N, C-alpha and C positions, 0 to 999 in steps of 0.2 A: 082881506089880507089872509085869512085862514085858508081860503080856497087856493090862493096863489101859492101859499106855503105848501099846501098838500100837493099841488101840481109840480112844484119844484122838487119836493121829496120823491114823488113818483118818477120824475125824470132822472134824478140821481140814482135811484134804485134800478131803473130800467137800464141805464148806462152801465152800472156796476154788474148787473146780471149779464148783459151782452158781453162785457169784457171778460167775465168769468167763463162764459160759454166758449169764447174763442181761446182764452189762455189754457184752459184745461182740456182742449181738444175734444169737446163733447160731440161735435158733429162728425159723422162718418164721411170722409172725403174720398173713399175708395170707389173705383169704377164698378166694383161688384155690388156696392151698396147705393142704390139710386136715391135721388131726392125723395122726400115724402111727397105724396100726391098733391097736397095743397101747395107745396113749394113749386113743384113741377108746373102745376096749372097757373100759378101766379107768374112764373117766369115766361111761360108761353104767351100769356096776355100782355106782359110788359114788352116782349119781343114784337108782337104784332102791332101794338100801338106805336112803338118807337119807329118801326119801319114805315108804317103808313104816314107818320108825321113828316118824314124826310123824303119819301120816294116821289112825291108830287113835283119836286124840282126837276125830275128827269122823265118827261113825257116820252112815250115810245115813238120811234119814227113811223111815218104813215105807211111805209112799205115794209113793215117789219117781217111778215111771214112770206118769204119767197123761197123757191126751191134752192137757190144758191145759198141763202142765209141758213136754211135748215141744214144743208149739207155741211157748211162750215161749222155751224153750232154742234153738229153731231161729232165732228172731228175733235173739237175742243172738249166736249163732254166726255168722249172716250179717253182723251189724254189727261184730263184734269179731274173729272167728277165721278166716273163710274166706279173707281176703287172704293169710294165710301158709300155712294148712293145706289149702285147697281143700275140695271137697265133691263128692258124686255128680254127675258131669257138669260140674263147675266146677274149672278149674285155679287154682292159687295165682297171685297177682300175680307179675309177672316179677321184681321185686326179691327176693321170697322165695326164688326158685329158686337164687339165688346166695349165700344165707346159709350160714354154716358155724358150727354144724351146720345142715343143711337142716331146716326144719320138716317133721316127718313127717305123712303122711296119718293122720287119726284114725279111719278107717273100722274099723280093727282094734284101736283103743285098748283096748276092754274085754277083749280076749284077753290083754293084757299087764299091765293095771292094774285094781285093784279100784275100786269106785265111790268109796270114800273117798280113794283115791290121786288119782283124777282131780279130785275136789273140791279137794284140797290143792294140786295143781299149778296148777289154774285160779286159785285164790285167791292163792297165794303166788308164782307164777312160778318160774323157774329162772335163777339168776344166771349171767352170762357165756354165755348161750345165745340171747338175743333174746326169750325168752318172758317177757312182763311179768306182774306181779301185778295181778289184776283186783279185789282187795278194795276198792279205792277207786273203782271204776268200775262194778261190779255189786254189787247188794245180796245178802243171804244167799239170798233166794228165787230170784234170777236165777242165782246160782252153781250151786245144786242143779239148776235147770232145764237148764243147759248139760250137766250130768252125765246128766240124763234123756234129753236129745237124743242124747248120745254112746252111750247104752245102746241107743237105737233105730236108730242110724246104720248098723250092718253090713248090715241087710236093706233099706235105703232105696234106691229107684230115683231117677234124676234127676228124673222127673216128680213123684214124691212130695216130693222136697226142694223143688222149685220151688213146689209147692202149699203146703207148710208155711211157706216163707219169705215168703208174702204177708202174714204177721202184722205187727202194728204194730212200730214201732221199739223199740229197747231202749236208751234213752239218758237215764235218770234220774241225778241227782247223788246219790252216796252220802253221807248226812250224817255217819255214823261207821261204820266197819267193825264186824262182829260181834265180840263178846269173844273174846279169844285164850286159849289154855290152854298154858302158864301166862300169867296176865295181865301186861301191861306197865305200867310207871309212866308218868305223864303226860309225863315227859321223853323216855322211849323212844318213846312214841306220837308226840310232836312230831317227833323225829328221823326216824321212819319216814315221817311225812307229808311232810316236806321232800324226802326221797328219792323217794317215790312220786309226788309232784306235779311232779317234774323241776326243783325249785329249784336243786339242786346243779349243773345244767348251766350256769348263769350266775353263781351266787353262791358264794363261800366262806362257810360258815356255821359258827361255832364249835361244836365237838363233833359235827359231822355229817360222816361220811366222804364224800368226793367229789373230783372233779378239781381241780387247781390252776388255776382259771380267773379271768379278769378281764373276762368279758363284761359283768358287772354289778358293782355295788359290794359290798364285803365287808359282811356283815350282822352286825357286832359293834358294841356300844356304842350301840345305837339309843335306849336310854332317856336318854342324855345329849345327844341331838341336838335342835336347834330344830324341824326339819321332816324328814320322810321324803320323799325325792324332791323336796325343795323345796316340797312342798305339804301333805302329811298331817302331823297332829300325832303325836308319838311316845307315843301312848296305845294301850291295847288296842283301843278302838273305831277309832282312826285307822289303826293298822297292819292290823287285820283288814279294814277297808274297802279299803285299798290292795291287799292280797293278793287280794281277791275281784274287784276291777274297777279296776285302776290308771288306765285311760284315762278313767274317769268322773271321776277327780280331776285328772288331767293328760292332756289330749287328745294331747299330743306324746310321751307315754311309749312307749318301745318294748316295755315289758313287757306281754304279753297277759293277758287273763282266761283262767284255766285251768279254770273250772268247779268251784272249790273251795267247799265248803259253809260256812255261817256257823260251825258247830261246829268244823270243821277249821281255818278261818282264825283263830279266837280261840285255839285250842290253839297254833298256830304263833306268833301274836302274843305270847302270854304267854311262850313260850320265848325269843323274840328280846329281850323286855324284860328278861329275867333274865340274858342273855348279852351 
């Protein structure tokens, strides 16, 4: 009993200490003040183990590295990745050099990560790191093409990179991401869509994790309103149209068009009507 009491007391003191650590702002969260090395190393280990646990559900296609895939991957890398990670003969943009953690060069990525790991990271992103999830901005073929490009990157010269990136742009709208394993419910898919399309940056959405913001109106009880934004009808068609192109409905709306597909907009509209 004495040992249990001591453990309970230690737990209470530990929780109190953690709460005080947070409440009094002890930890430096600035980008100019990096994590302590033990924290950095622990986060890197947690990242690697988390990715490896999930990536095996996505085996690479047998014909992954082909000239066509590498060229397509180069175009996607140029349009989506080079600003943060750089490329042979190309420095990252200046803003990326000050990020914490700093986005690493991907020239040696295949030495540290398997192909399925690189696919999983590209598709899902890494929370609290600045690495976005590309599953709503690159289709399945393009995601694997980026991996094919990374496979070829270690031996690539600056001249070869420049030649490859003369390819067409990589800018299609993803209608719906590839199926997940395990599959998500439509409610979970809608919540993910709101987060991945940046809706939580401006709106508080019932059931969706995000900041406490008042940049835009709270998106609750839409089914009971007369109009959305004073213009659109609160129906699936009306809300989906508003989500896709609000300024086509109200030219004075500050809400921008985000390149959301019809399928995704309807998924989000159904969620809002139910909440």
